[in-house]
N, C-alpha and C positions, 0 to 999 in steps of 0.2 A: 489550312487555308483554302485548299482546293475544294474541300467539302462545303465550306461556308459560301464559296462562290456558286457552287452547284445548287445549294439551297436557295440562294437569292435569285438565281436565274429561274429556278422552278417556281418560286413564288411570283415573280414578275410574269411568267408565262401563264400561271393560273389566274392572276388578276386580269391579264389581257384577254384571256378566253372568256372570263366572266363578263367583262365590259363589252366584248363583241357579241356575246349571247343576248345582251339586252337589246341589241339592234337586229336580232334574227340571223346573225352570221353563225354558221356551223362549220367548225374546222374539220370535222370528221366527214370525209367525202363518202357518200353511200356507194356500195358496190353496184356495178352496172347490172341491171336485171337481164336474165336470160330471155332470149326471144321465145315467144310462145309459138308452138307449132301445132296446128290442128290438121287432122286427116279428114278429108271430105270424101264421101262416097259419091260415085257417079250416079246420076239420075237415070232411072230406068226409062226405056223407050215408051212413049204413050201408047196405050192400047185403044184401038178404035172401039169404043163402047158408048152406046147412046145413053146409058144410064149413069155414066160417069159425071161427077160434079166438076166444078172448076179445078184447074190444075193447082197443085201445091205450090206455094210461093217460095219454098226453100230449095227448089231445084232450078 
């Protein structure tokens, strides 16, 4: 008897998940993404040079 109840509950849950999926509801919550860490190098001191072009934009 208990097994029959578990089968019915599982069937109802599967039908409910299928019905909600039709509307774009996802019951599986995605894992939170790890934060991205980037290391940035310090910009070198500008050298006084008359032939130097414009400064780099990434510093």
